[in-house]
mmCIF file of the C-alpha atoms, coordinates in Angstrom:
data_MODEL
# 
_entry.id   MODEL 
# 
loop_
_atom_site.group_PDB 
_atom_site.id 
_atom_site.type_symbol 
_atom_site.label_atom_id 
_atom_site.label_alt_id 
_atom_site.label_comp_id 
_atom_site.label_asym_id 
_atom_site.label_entity_id 
_atom_site.label_seq_id 
_atom_site.pdbx_PDB_ins_code 
_atom_site.Cartn_x 
_atom_site.Cartn_y 
_atom_site.Cartn_z 
_atom_site.occupancy 
_atom_site.B_iso_or_equiv 
_atom_site.pdbx_formal_charge 
_atom_site.auth_seq_id 
_atom_site.auth_comp_id 
_atom_site.auth_asym_id 
_atom_site.auth_atom_id 
_atom_site.pdbx_PDB_model_num 
ATOM 1   C CA . UNK A 1 1   ? 94.100  106.407 148.873 1.00 0.00 ? 1   UNK A CA 1 
ATOM 2   C CA . UNK A 1 2   ? 93.392  105.281 152.489 1.00 0.00 ? 2   UNK A CA 1 
ATOM 3   C CA . UNK A 1 3   ? 96.801  104.860 153.754 1.00 0.00 ? 3   UNK A CA 1 
ATOM 4   C CA . UNK A 1 4   ? 97.725  106.421 157.037 1.00 0.00 ? 4   UNK A CA 1 
ATOM 5   C CA . UNK A 1 5   ? 101.244 107.847 157.036 1.00 0.00 ? 5   UNK A CA 1 
ATOM 6   C CA . UNK A 1 6   ? 103.223 107.662 160.635 1.00 0.00 ? 6   UNK A CA 1 
ATOM 7   C CA . UNK A 1 7   ? 106.041 109.649 161.186 1.00 0.00 ? 7   UNK A CA 1 
ATOM 8   C CA . UNK A 1 8   ? 109.396 107.932 162.559 1.00 0.00 ? 8   UNK A CA 1 
ATOM 9   C CA . UNK A 1 9   ? 108.640 109.681 165.634 1.00 0.00 ? 9   UNK A CA 1 
ATOM 10  C CA . UNK A 1 10  ? 105.129 108.576 166.082 1.00 0.00 ? 10  UNK A CA 1 
ATOM 11  C CA . UNK A 1 11  ? 106.371 104.948 165.032 1.00 0.00 ? 11  UNK A CA 1 
ATOM 12  C CA . UNK A 1 12  ? 109.208 105.224 167.989 1.00 0.00 ? 12  UNK A CA 1 
ATOM 13  C CA . UNK A 1 13  ? 106.580 105.995 170.729 1.00 0.00 ? 13  UNK A CA 1 
ATOM 14  C CA . UNK A 1 14  ? 104.173 103.310 169.669 1.00 0.00 ? 14  UNK A CA 1 
ATOM 15  C CA . UNK A 1 15  ? 107.087 100.629 169.707 1.00 0.00 ? 15  UNK A CA 1 
ATOM 16  C CA . UNK A 1 16  ? 107.917 101.790 172.907 1.00 0.00 ? 16  UNK A CA 1 
ATOM 17  C CA . UNK A 1 17  ? 104.297 101.592 174.277 1.00 0.00 ? 17  UNK A CA 1 
ATOM 18  C CA . UNK A 1 18  ? 103.994 98.238  172.849 1.00 0.00 ? 18  UNK A CA 1 
ATOM 19  C CA . UNK A 1 19  ? 107.365 97.220  174.773 1.00 0.00 ? 19  UNK A CA 1 
ATOM 20  C CA . UNK A 1 20  ? 106.146 98.323  177.909 1.00 0.00 ? 20  UNK A CA 1 
ATOM 21  C CA . UNK A 1 21  ? 103.024 96.467  177.686 1.00 0.00 ? 21  UNK A CA 1 
ATOM 22  C CA . UNK A 1 22  ? 104.842 93.293  177.106 1.00 0.00 ? 22  UNK A CA 1 
ATOM 23  C CA . UNK A 1 23  ? 107.025 93.761  179.936 1.00 0.00 ? 23  UNK A CA 1 
ATOM 24  C CA . UNK A 1 24  ? 104.196 94.366  182.002 1.00 0.00 ? 24  UNK A CA 1 
ATOM 25  C CA . UNK A 1 25  ? 102.251 91.310  181.025 1.00 0.00 ? 25  UNK A CA 1 
ATOM 26  C CA . UNK A 1 26  ? 105.398 89.315  181.401 1.00 0.00 ? 26  UNK A CA 1 
ATOM 27  C CA . UNK A 1 27  ? 105.648 90.340  185.029 1.00 0.00 ? 27  UNK A CA 1 
ATOM 28  C CA . UNK A 1 28  ? 102.380 89.615  185.928 1.00 0.00 ? 28  UNK A CA 1 
ATOM 29  C CA . UNK A 1 29  ? 102.556 86.142  184.511 1.00 0.00 ? 29  UNK A CA 1 
ATOM 30  C CA . UNK A 1 30  ? 105.857 85.694  186.436 1.00 0.00 ? 30  UNK A CA 1 
ATOM 31  C CA . UNK A 1 31  ? 104.323 87.058  189.794 1.00 0.00 ? 31  UNK A CA 1 
ATOM 32  C CA . UNK A 1 32  ? 101.392 84.583  189.196 1.00 0.00 ? 32  UNK A CA 1 
ATOM 33  C CA . UNK A 1 33  ? 103.404 81.733  188.647 1.00 0.00 ? 33  UNK A CA 1 
ATOM 34  C CA . UNK A 1 34  ? 105.469 82.209  191.579 1.00 0.00 ? 34  UNK A CA 1 
ATOM 35  C CA . UNK A 1 35  ? 102.459 82.843  193.770 1.00 0.00 ? 35  UNK A CA 1 
ATOM 36  C CA . UNK A 1 36  ? 100.746 79.637  192.660 1.00 0.00 ? 36  UNK A CA 1 
ATOM 37  C CA . UNK A 1 37  ? 103.966 77.710  193.400 1.00 0.00 ? 37  UNK A CA 1 
ATOM 38  C CA . UNK A 1 38  ? 104.302 78.956  196.668 1.00 0.00 ? 38  UNK A CA 1 
ATOM 39  C CA . UNK A 1 39  ? 100.711 78.282  197.535 1.00 0.00 ? 39  UNK A CA 1 
ATOM 40  C CA . UNK A 1 40  ? 100.818 74.763  195.821 1.00 0.00 ? 40  UNK A CA 1 
ATOM 41  C CA . UNK A 1 41  ? 103.918 73.443  197.251 1.00 0.00 ? 41  UNK A CA 1 
ATOM 42  C CA . UNK A 1 42  ? 104.987 72.283  200.766 1.00 0.00 ? 42  UNK A CA 1 
ATOM 43  C CA . UNK A 1 43  ? 103.784 69.659  203.010 1.00 0.00 ? 43  UNK A CA 1 
ATOM 44  C CA . UNK A 1 44  ? 100.791 68.108  202.552 1.00 0.00 ? 44  UNK A CA 1 
ATOM 45  C CA . UNK A 1 45  ? 100.590 65.973  205.763 1.00 0.00 ? 45  UNK A CA 1 
ATOM 46  C CA . UNK A 1 46  ? 98.115  67.437  208.097 1.00 0.00 ? 46  UNK A CA 1 
ATOM 47  C CA . UNK A 1 47  ? 100.711 66.103  210.985 1.00 0.00 ? 47  UNK A CA 1 
ATOM 48  C CA . UNK A 1 48  ? 103.637 67.967  209.705 1.00 0.00 ? 48  UNK A CA 1 
ATOM 49  C CA . UNK A 1 49  ? 103.371 70.767  212.293 1.00 0.00 ? 49  UNK A CA 1 
ATOM 50  C CA . UNK A 1 50  ? 105.362 68.189  214.400 1.00 0.00 ? 50  UNK A CA 1 
ATOM 51  C CA . UNK A 1 51  ? 108.575 68.762  211.905 1.00 0.00 ? 51  UNK A CA 1 
ATOM 52  C CA . UNK A 1 52  ? 109.780 65.157  212.380 1.00 0.00 ? 52  UNK A CA 1 
ATOM 53  C CA . UNK A 1 53  ? 111.497 63.346  209.340 1.00 0.00 ? 53  UNK A CA 1 
ATOM 54  C CA . UNK A 1 54  ? 109.532 60.218  209.939 1.00 0.00 ? 54  UNK A CA 1 
ATOM 55  C CA . UNK A 1 55  ? 106.145 61.938  209.183 1.00 0.00 ? 55  UNK A CA 1 
ATOM 56  C CA . UNK A 1 56  ? 107.768 63.857  205.950 1.00 0.00 ? 56  UNK A CA 1 
ATOM 57  C CA . UNK A 1 57  ? 109.549 61.067  204.078 1.00 0.00 ? 57  UNK A CA 1 
ATOM 58  C CA . UNK A 1 58  ? 106.696 60.864  201.529 1.00 0.00 ? 58  UNK A CA 1 
ATOM 59  C CA . UNK A 1 59  ? 105.907 64.597  201.069 1.00 0.00 ? 59  UNK A CA 1 
ATOM 60  C CA . UNK A 1 60  ? 107.760 67.912  200.541 1.00 0.00 ? 60  UNK A CA 1 
ATOM 61  C CA . UNK A 1 61  ? 108.348 68.911  204.042 1.00 0.00 ? 61  UNK A CA 1 
ATOM 62  C CA . UNK A 1 62  ? 111.701 70.373  204.888 1.00 0.00 ? 62  UNK A CA 1 
ATOM 63  C CA . UNK A 1 63  ? 113.357 69.443  207.830 1.00 0.00 ? 63  UNK A CA 1 
ATOM 64  C CA . UNK A 1 64  ? 116.029 71.954  209.227 1.00 0.00 ? 64  UNK A CA 1 
ATOM 65  C CA . UNK A 1 65  ? 119.186 71.087  210.719 1.00 0.00 ? 65  UNK A CA 1 
ATOM 66  C CA . UNK A 1 66  ? 118.264 72.059  214.087 1.00 0.00 ? 66  UNK A CA 1 
ATOM 67  C CA . UNK A 1 67  ? 115.177 70.089  214.057 1.00 0.00 ? 67  UNK A CA 1 
ATOM 68  C CA . UNK A 1 68  ? 117.055 66.745  213.095 1.00 0.00 ? 68  UNK A CA 1 
ATOM 69  C CA . UNK A 1 69  ? 117.036 64.042  215.793 1.00 0.00 ? 69  UNK A CA 1 
ATOM 70  C CA . UNK A 1 70  ? 120.501 62.715  215.317 1.00 0.00 ? 70  UNK A CA 1 
ATOM 71  C CA . UNK A 1 71  ? 123.626 64.653  214.517 1.00 0.00 ? 71  UNK A CA 1 
ATOM 72  C CA . UNK A 1 72  ? 125.405 63.985  211.333 1.00 0.00 ? 72  UNK A CA 1 
ATOM 73  C CA . UNK A 1 73  ? 128.261 62.367  213.166 1.00 0.00 ? 73  UNK A CA 1 
ATOM 74  C CA . UNK A 1 74  ? 125.792 59.704  214.777 1.00 0.00 ? 74  UNK A CA 1 
ATOM 75  C CA . UNK A 1 75  ? 124.279 59.422  210.970 1.00 0.00 ? 75  UNK A CA 1 
ATOM 76  C CA . UNK A 1 76  ? 127.808 58.435  209.627 1.00 0.00 ? 76  UNK A CA 1 
ATOM 77  C CA . UNK A 1 77  ? 128.451 55.951  212.553 1.00 0.00 ? 77  UNK A CA 1 
ATOM 78  C CA . UNK A 1 78  ? 125.053 54.167  211.351 1.00 0.00 ? 78  UNK A CA 1 
ATOM 79  C CA . UNK A 1 79  ? 126.250 54.090  207.771 1.00 0.00 ? 79  UNK A CA 1 
ATOM 80  C CA . UNK A 1 80  ? 129.834 52.268  208.238 1.00 0.00 ? 80  UNK A CA 1 
ATOM 81  C CA . UNK A 1 81  ? 129.242 48.466  207.437 1.00 0.00 ? 81  UNK A CA 1 
ATOM 82  C CA . UNK A 1 82  ? 131.656 45.475  207.616 1.00 0.00 ? 82  UNK A CA 1 
ATOM 83  C CA . UNK A 1 83  ? 133.051 44.680  204.524 1.00 0.00 ? 83  UNK A CA 1 
ATOM 84  C CA . UNK A 1 84  ? 133.370 40.958  203.580 1.00 0.00 ? 84  UNK A CA 1 
ATOM 85  C CA . UNK A 1 85  ? 134.384 41.473  199.926 1.00 0.00 ? 85  UNK A CA 1 
ATOM 86  C CA . UNK A 1 86  ? 134.478 44.028  196.920 1.00 0.00 ? 86  UNK A CA 1 
ATOM 87  C CA . UNK A 1 87  ? 134.214 43.044  193.352 1.00 0.00 ? 87  UNK A CA 1 
ATOM 88  C CA . UNK A 1 88  ? 135.445 45.672  190.813 1.00 0.00 ? 88  UNK A CA 1 
ATOM 89  C CA . UNK A 1 89  ? 134.347 44.777  187.237 1.00 0.00 ? 89  UNK A CA 1 
ATOM 90  C CA . UNK A 1 90  ? 134.924 46.365  183.864 1.00 0.00 ? 90  UNK A CA 1 
ATOM 91  C CA . UNK A 1 91  ? 131.956 45.273  181.709 1.00 0.00 ? 91  UNK A CA 1 
ATOM 92  C CA . UNK A 1 92  ? 132.762 45.660  178.025 1.00 0.00 ? 92  UNK A CA 1 
ATOM 93  C CA . UNK A 1 93  ? 131.619 44.433  174.421 1.00 0.00 ? 93  UNK A CA 1 
ATOM 94  C CA . UNK A 1 94  ? 133.886 42.299  172.318 1.00 0.00 ? 94  UNK A CA 1 
ATOM 95  C CA . UNK A 1 95  ? 134.987 45.439  169.914 1.00 0.00 ? 95  UNK A CA 1 
ATOM 96  C CA . UNK A 1 96  ? 135.913 48.295  172.458 1.00 0.00 ? 96  UNK A CA 1 
ATOM 97  C CA . UNK A 1 97  ? 136.791 51.749  171.553 1.00 0.00 ? 97  UNK A CA 1 
ATOM 98  C CA . UNK A 1 98  ? 140.011 53.793  173.280 1.00 0.00 ? 98  UNK A CA 1 
ATOM 99  C CA . UNK A 1 99  ? 137.837 55.063  175.965 1.00 0.00 ? 99  UNK A CA 1 
ATOM 100 C CA . UNK A 1 100 ? 136.305 51.632  176.854 1.00 0.00 ? 100 UNK A CA 1 
ATOM 101 C CA . UNK A 1 101 ? 139.774 50.185  176.874 1.00 0.00 ? 101 UNK A CA 1 
ATOM 102 C CA . UNK A 1 102 ? 141.358 53.077  179.265 1.00 0.00 ? 102 UNK A CA 1 
ATOM 103 C CA . UNK A 1 103 ? 138.525 52.710  181.814 1.00 0.00 ? 103 UNK A CA 1 
ATOM 104 C CA . UNK A 1 104 ? 139.265 48.757  182.153 1.00 0.00 ? 104 UNK A CA 1 
ATOM 105 C CA . UNK A 1 105 ? 142.865 49.325  181.896 1.00 0.00 ? 105 UNK A CA 1 
ATOM 106 C CA . UNK A 1 106 ? 143.116 52.208  184.477 1.00 0.00 ? 106 UNK A CA 1 
ATOM 107 C CA . UNK A 1 107 ? 140.886 50.144  186.910 1.00 0.00 ? 107 UNK A CA 1 
ATOM 108 C CA . UNK A 1 108 ? 143.305 47.006  186.696 1.00 0.00 ? 108 UNK A CA 1 
ATOM 109 C CA . UNK A 1 109 ? 146.049 49.363  187.266 1.00 0.00 ? 109 UNK A CA 1 
ATOM 110 C CA . UNK A 1 110 ? 144.378 50.955  190.365 1.00 0.00 ? 110 UNK A CA 1 
ATOM 111 C CA . UNK A 1 111 ? 143.537 47.738  191.903 1.00 0.00 ? 111 UNK A CA 1 
ATOM 112 C CA . UNK A 1 112 ? 147.176 46.248  191.069 1.00 0.00 ? 112 UNK A CA 1 
ATOM 113 C CA . UNK A 1 113 ? 149.188 49.261  192.248 1.00 0.00 ? 113 UNK A CA 1 
ATOM 114 C CA . UNK A 1 114 ? 147.284 50.247  195.501 1.00 0.00 ? 114 UNK A CA 1 
ATOM 115 C CA . UNK A 1 115 ? 145.251 47.083  196.762 1.00 0.00 ? 115 UNK A CA 1 
ATOM 116 C CA . UNK A 1 116 ? 147.859 44.192  195.848 1.00 0.00 ? 116 UNK A CA 1 
ATOM 117 C CA . UNK A 1 117 ? 147.209 42.816  199.233 1.00 0.00 ? 117 UNK A CA 1 
ATOM 118 C CA . UNK A 1 118 ? 143.370 42.733  199.211 1.00 0.00 ? 118 UNK A CA 1 
ATOM 119 C CA . UNK A 1 119 ? 143.517 41.181  195.622 1.00 0.00 ? 119 UNK A CA 1 
ATOM 120 C CA . UNK A 1 120 ? 146.071 38.468  196.781 1.00 0.00 ? 120 UNK A CA 1 
ATOM 121 C CA . UNK A 1 121 ? 143.493 37.629  199.759 1.00 0.00 ? 121 UNK A CA 1 
ATOM 122 C CA . UNK A 1 122 ? 140.566 37.971  197.589 1.00 0.00 ? 122 UNK A CA 1 
ATOM 123 C CA . UNK A 1 123 ? 139.147 40.712  199.901 1.00 0.00 ? 123 UNK A CA 1 
ATOM 124 C CA . UNK A 1 124 ? 138.948 42.764  196.451 1.00 0.00 ? 124 UNK A CA 1 
ATOM 125 C CA . UNK A 1 125 ? 138.358 40.829  193.343 1.00 0.00 ? 125 UNK A CA 1 
ATOM 126 C CA . UNK A 1 126 ? 138.772 42.586  189.864 1.00 0.00 ? 126 UNK A CA 1 
ATOM 127 C CA . UNK A 1 127 ? 137.884 41.507  186.403 1.00 0.00 ? 127 UNK A CA 1 
ATOM 128 C CA . UNK A 1 128 ? 137.250 42.353  182.741 1.00 0.00 ? 128 UNK A CA 1 
ATOM 129 C CA . UNK A 1 129 ? 133.749 40.805  181.711 1.00 0.00 ? 129 UNK A CA 1 
ATOM 130 C CA . UNK A 1 130 ? 132.869 40.386  178.212 1.00 0.00 ? 130 UNK A CA 1 
ATOM 131 C CA . UNK A 1 131 ? 129.093 41.077  178.270 1.00 0.00 ? 131 UNK A CA 1 
ATOM 132 C CA . UNK A 1 132 ? 128.657 39.408  174.989 1.00 0.00 ? 132 UNK A CA 1 
ATOM 133 C CA . UNK A 1 133 ? 129.454 36.010  176.001 1.00 0.00 ? 133 UNK A CA 1 
ATOM 134 C CA . UNK A 1 134 ? 127.119 33.643  177.028 1.00 0.00 ? 134 UNK A CA 1 
ATOM 135 C CA . UNK A 1 135 ? 129.159 32.427  180.244 1.00 0.00 ? 135 UNK A CA 1 
ATOM 136 C CA . UNK A 1 136 ? 129.122 36.034  181.610 1.00 0.00 ? 136 UNK A CA 1 
ATOM 137 C CA . UNK A 1 137 ? 125.153 36.289  181.171 1.00 0.00 ? 137 UNK A CA 1 
ATOM 138 C CA . UNK A 1 138 ? 124.742 35.533  185.081 1.00 0.00 ? 138 UNK A CA 1 
ATOM 139 C CA . UNK A 1 139 ? 127.266 38.372  185.942 1.00 0.00 ? 139 UNK A CA 1 
ATOM 140 C CA . UNK A 1 140 ? 125.750 40.777  183.461 1.00 0.00 ? 140 UNK A CA 1 
ATOM 141 C CA . UNK A 1 141 ? 122.325 40.315  185.103 1.00 0.00 ? 141 UNK A CA 1 
ATOM 142 C CA . UNK A 1 142 ? 123.409 40.585  188.543 1.00 0.00 ? 142 UNK A CA 1 
ATOM 143 C CA . UNK A 1 143 ? 125.074 43.509  187.941 1.00 0.00 ? 143 UNK A CA 1 
ATOM 144 C CA . UNK A 1 144 ? 122.444 44.779  185.248 1.00 0.00 ? 144 UNK A CA 1 
ATOM 145 C CA . UNK A 1 145 ? 125.417 46.151  183.253 1.00 0.00 ? 145 UNK A CA 1 
ATOM 146 C CA . UNK A 1 146 ? 124.760 47.299  179.718 1.00 0.00 ? 146 UNK A CA 1 
ATOM 147 C CA . UNK A 1 147 ? 127.273 48.408  177.345 1.00 0.00 ? 147 UNK A CA 1 
ATOM 148 C CA . UNK A 1 148 ? 130.948 49.284  178.712 1.00 0.00 ? 148 UNK A CA 1 
ATOM 149 C CA . UNK A 1 149 ? 130.728 50.339  182.108 1.00 0.00 ? 149 UNK A CA 1 
ATOM 150 C CA . UNK A 1 150 ? 132.794 50.196  185.563 1.00 0.00 ? 150 UNK A CA 1 
ATOM 151 C CA . UNK A 1 151 ? 130.703 48.586  188.481 1.00 0.00 ? 151 UNK A CA 1 
ATOM 152 C CA . UNK A 1 152 ? 131.782 48.156  192.154 1.00 0.00 ? 152 UNK A CA 1 
ATOM 153 C CA . UNK A 1 153 ? 129.999 45.485  194.162 1.00 0.00 ? 153 UNK A CA 1 
ATOM 154 C CA . UNK A 1 154 ? 130.272 45.253  198.099 1.00 0.00 ? 154 UNK A CA 1 
ATOM 155 C CA . UNK A 1 155 ? 129.262 42.487  199.985 1.00 0.00 ? 155 UNK A CA 1 
ATOM 156 C CA . UNK A 1 156 ? 128.798 43.190  203.847 1.00 0.00 ? 156 UNK A CA 1 
ATOM 157 C CA . UNK A 1 157 ? 128.999 41.034  207.077 1.00 0.00 ? 157 UNK A CA 1 
ATOM 158 C CA . UNK A 1 158 ? 125.453 41.084  207.440 1.00 0.00 ? 158 UNK A CA 1 
ATOM 159 C CA . UNK A 1 159 ? 124.607 39.719  203.852 1.00 0.00 ? 159 UNK A CA 1 
ATOM 160 C CA . UNK A 1 160 ? 123.943 42.623  201.991 1.00 0.00 ? 160 UNK A CA 1 
ATOM 161 C CA . UNK A 1 161 ? 125.036 42.971  198.379 1.00 0.00 ? 161 UNK A CA 1 
ATOM 162 C CA . UNK A 1 162 ? 125.562 47.008  197.184 1.00 0.00 ? 162 UNK A CA 1 
ATOM 163 C CA . UNK A 1 163 ? 126.089 47.343  193.478 1.00 0.00 ? 163 UNK A CA 1 
ATOM 164 C CA . UNK A 1 164 ? 127.167 50.976  191.881 1.00 0.00 ? 164 UNK A CA 1 
ATOM 165 C CA . UNK A 1 165 ? 128.150 51.886  188.231 1.00 0.00 ? 165 UNK A CA 1 
ATOM 166 C CA . UNK A 1 166 ? 130.804 54.668  188.608 1.00 0.00 ? 166 UNK A CA 1 
ATOM 167 C CA . UNK A 1 167 ? 130.421 57.122  185.606 1.00 0.00 ? 167 UNK A CA 1 
ATOM 168 C CA . UNK A 1 168 ? 132.731 59.478  186.840 1.00 0.00 ? 168 UNK A CA 1 
ATOM 169 C CA . UNK A 1 169 ? 135.639 57.274  185.659 1.00 0.00 ? 169 UNK A CA 1 
ATOM 170 C CA . UNK A 1 170 ? 134.820 58.280  182.209 1.00 0.00 ? 170 UNK A CA 1 
ATOM 171 C CA . UNK A 1 171 ? 135.446 61.868  182.784 1.00 0.00 ? 171 UNK A CA 1 
ATOM 172 C CA . UNK A 1 172 ? 139.006 61.125  184.407 1.00 0.00 ? 172 UNK A CA 1 
ATOM 173 C CA . UNK A 1 173 ? 140.443 58.813  181.316 1.00 0.00 ? 173 UNK A CA 1 
ATOM 174 C CA . UNK A 1 174 ? 142.280 61.785  180.126 1.00 0.00 ? 174 UNK A CA 1 
ATOM 175 C CA . UNK A 1 175 ? 144.262 62.334  182.882 1.00 0.00 ? 175 UNK A CA 1 
ATOM 176 C CA . UNK A 1 176 ? 145.478 58.787  183.905 1.00 0.00 ? 176 UNK A CA 1 
ATOM 177 C CA . UNK A 1 177 ? 146.829 59.760  187.438 1.00 0.00 ? 177 UNK A CA 1 
ATOM 178 C CA . UNK A 1 178 ? 143.613 61.391  188.081 1.00 0.00 ? 178 UNK A CA 1 
ATOM 179 C CA . UNK A 1 179 ? 141.653 58.544  187.593 1.00 0.00 ? 179 UNK A CA 1 
ATOM 180 C CA . UNK A 1 180 ? 144.004 55.851  189.560 1.00 0.00 ? 180 UNK A CA 1 
ATOM 181 C CA . UNK A 1 181 ? 143.837 58.487  192.509 1.00 0.00 ? 181 UNK A CA 1 
ATOM 182 C CA . UNK A 1 182 ? 140.014 58.831  192.321 1.00 0.00 ? 182 UNK A CA 1 
ATOM 183 C CA . UNK A 1 183 ? 139.239 55.231  191.659 1.00 0.00 ? 183 UNK A CA 1 
ATOM 184 C CA . UNK A 1 184 ? 141.684 54.581  194.777 1.00 0.00 ? 184 UNK A CA 1 
ATOM 185 C CA . UNK A 1 185 ? 139.714 56.830  197.062 1.00 0.00 ? 185 UNK A CA 1 
ATOM 186 C CA . UNK A 1 186 ? 136.362 55.286  196.308 1.00 0.00 ? 186 UNK A CA 1 
ATOM 187 C CA . UNK A 1 187 ? 137.661 51.599  196.989 1.00 0.00 ? 187 UNK A CA 1 
ATOM 188 C CA . UNK A 1 188 ? 139.344 52.884  200.092 1.00 0.00 ? 188 UNK A CA 1 
ATOM 189 C CA . UNK A 1 189 ? 136.093 54.636  201.124 1.00 0.00 ? 189 UNK A CA 1 
ATOM 190 C CA . UNK A 1 190 ? 134.241 51.381  200.301 1.00 0.00 ? 190 UNK A CA 1 
ATOM 191 C CA . UNK A 1 191 ? 136.917 49.488  202.118 1.00 0.00 ? 191 UNK A CA 1 
ATOM 192 C CA . UNK A 1 192 ? 136.333 51.186  205.223 1.00 0.00 ? 192 UNK A CA 1 
ATOM 193 C CA . UNK A 1 193 ? 132.869 50.830  205.400 1.00 0.00 ? 193 UNK A CA 1 
ATOM 194 C CA . UNK A 1 194 ? 131.549 53.961  204.181 1.00 0.00 ? 194 UNK A CA 1 
ATOM 195 C CA . UNK A 1 195 ? 129.036 53.091  201.377 1.00 0.00 ? 195 UNK A CA 1 
ATOM 196 C CA . UNK A 1 196 ? 127.297 56.725  200.928 1.00 0.00 ? 196 UNK A CA 1 
# 
């Protein structure tokens, strides 16, 4: 009838041989991919041998800590700003879910509990901003707020305005005290001039 009968013993050997060939082929593909990745990665700047940070900013150069021109302490000192004012805004819609309300209420409680003096002196400003109301559109545009969110805006003495959406607070709403402590630390850091 033309049918070839393979005993179970032979079928097992053929399956093992086929698997071994697939493993070898897979290993070759991985090896070639790694070699290509190494060959085509790295610095493309012809002056990269000098290993300076300025020459490598736009390329994939790696500057090792021993090759840096400044110490981490010097970098930190340069990052400190004099802070004029901090704005903490809870942007939301007209209809809010439990989580949206919690983000705003906990932020307000943080400000009132830990920064009462700064709030009184207007060094810190807090507000719940309904982004759907026409009178709030200028502030919504300034912060580029979309949906329910918590934003912190910092004004420095040299005229800079730095805004930052804080999304970590959403992960902390299930533990109120963690939320309050976290946001307190974030704001204290910004008040001290550390905007990193």
